C-alpha positions, 0 to 999 in steps of 0.5 A, a space after each residue: 849774211 849780207 855786208 853792212 853799209 858804212 856811211 861812206 859807201 861809194 857802191 851800194 848793192 842793197 837787197 837785190 833780187 835778179 831772175 829770168 823768165 821760165 815759162 810763166 814764172 821767174 827763176 830767181 838767181 840772186 836772192 836779196 844780196 847786199 854789199 857795199 864798198 868805199 871809194 877806192 876799195 876792191 871787192 870780190 864775189 867768190 864762189 863756184 860756178 852757178 852761184 850767181 856771182 856773174 849775174 850780180 856783176 851784170 846787174 851792176 853793169 846794167 845788163 840785167 834788171 832787178 826784180 827788187 832792191 837797189 844799186 847806187 854808185 856815188 849817191 846816184 841810183 843806177 837800178 831798182 825794180 822799175 828802173 835800169 839806167 843804161 850801161 853807157 850812162 853808168 860810168 862803169 868800166 868792164 873787163 870781160 873774161 875774153 878781153 873783147 879787144 878790137 883785133 883791127 886796132 893797135 894796142 894804143 888805139 884799143 886803149 884810147 878808143 873810149 877817149 874820142 871826146 878828148 882833145 888829141 893831146 889829152 887822149 895821147 897823154 892819158 893813153 901813154 900814161 896807162 900804157 906805161 902803168 901796164 908795162 906795154 909802152 914798147 908794144 903800143 903799135 902791136 895788134 892783139 894777136 901779136 900779144 901774149 894772154 897776159 899782155 892782152 889782159 893788161 890792154 883790156 884793163 888799161 882800156 877799161 880804166 882810160 875813161 876814168 870810170 867811177 867803178 871797174 868790174 872784172 869778170 873772171 879776167 884771169 881765167 884764160 891764163 896759166 895758173 902761175 901767171 894768174 896770181 902775179 897779174 892779180 897783184 899787178 892789177 891790184 897795184 894799178 887800181 890802188 894807184 889810181 884809187 879806182 873802186 872795183 868788183 872782181 868775180 872769180 871762182 879762184 880763191 888765190 885771185 881773190 886773196 891777191 886782189 881784194 880788200 873784201 871778199 863775199 863768198 857766194 852760195 846759191 845766190 846769196 853772200 854767206 860770208 863777207 870778210 877779209 881773206 884771213 878771216 875767211 881762212 881762219 874763221 869761216 862762218 859755216 861749213 860751206 865757207 870752211 870747205 870752199 876756202 883753203 884745203 882741209 878736212 873735217 875730223 871728229 872730235 869731242 868738246 870737253 867743257 869741264 877740262 876746257 879742251 877738244 879731243 881729236 885723234 891727233 891729241 887734245 887742244 885747249 879751248 883757250 888756244 883759239 878753238 871756235 865752237 860754232 854750236 849753241 849746245 849747252 852740254 859738258 861734252 858734245 861731238 863736233 867736227 874739227 876743221 884741220 888745214 894742211 898747215 895744221 898737221 906737222 911732219 915730225 919723225 919723233 912723233 909716236 903718231 904714225 900716218 900712212 902716205 896715200 897720195 902726194 902732190 909735188 908743189 916745188 918747195 913742198 909736197 901736199 900729202 894725203 895721210 891716213 890715220 890708224 882709224 882710217 881718217 884722212 888728213 892733208 899735210 904740207 911737208 917740205 919737198 926734201 922729205 920725199 916719202 913713198 906712197 904706202 910709207 908711214 911717217 910721224 906727225 903731230 898737231 901744230 894748230 893754234 886756231 882750230 874751228 869746230 862745227 856741230 857734228 853732222 847727224 
């Protein structure tokens, strides 16, 4: 599934194929991938390791040539099968995973490094502004080794933004940071990009980063975008099993669609079809077997419920526990429960279904 091309697109990646020589043949990594962004929008390529997302980013940057397809920016062609504009002529900034800061230059000098064509006053004005935007004015004379990982990430961002690129590429820029810092910095980066009106593409395997920063997210699998959408739809309306399984935390539980009664039945109870059950099937039967996706927030802890489930695993999350529960049938579910409900492994607790939008897929044979 490729993204549509609005008429106002600033970045267009059209049916690109990218591969590497493997003996006498070419091993294709990216297969006819397409997406587009309007000026000022932030896109994200999200997927597991080896899905081709970094290869796409490198092709946009000009580090990889195309086997087929086309990449254009602001109406200017950057790449096609027989042409690759050099990286330095693309007006594309890159923030690398390891930041790649110059260790012998101060923070101020790192940010202003690409501005040598400007007058000293222009260079100082732009560098000082970016220092302020990333909250590092007080650290201007320090060197990279004197900064924390989060501060180094901000310097790398400011340096990439200093030449005012037409497009900014971010290659897993938060992967070296601790989990708590990643999402906070992602939100800060989004604010900065939006303030400057910068078009950007982020590559990550972390859905929380993607949700925090991106306007549009392309979930990738085996060199293709399998769903291009916003975070809400990826979570609540996944197009296929891969997206449903990759995004969020959930499990598939067996169910039966009963069209005459307009409901889907699972071990936890019945859901009226009008409640928002998406039947991802082309079968035209009165009843058929499906797998129902249940997220951790679809299962509610309720001491008064007659349905009991055994706690088989628990993970403390501060405000809540993530419980893995086993139903009488042996089916396992996930449930988010406020952390003042501290139940022991092996204990049975009452649960009920709290879903108002459940996605189903045809049952696996």
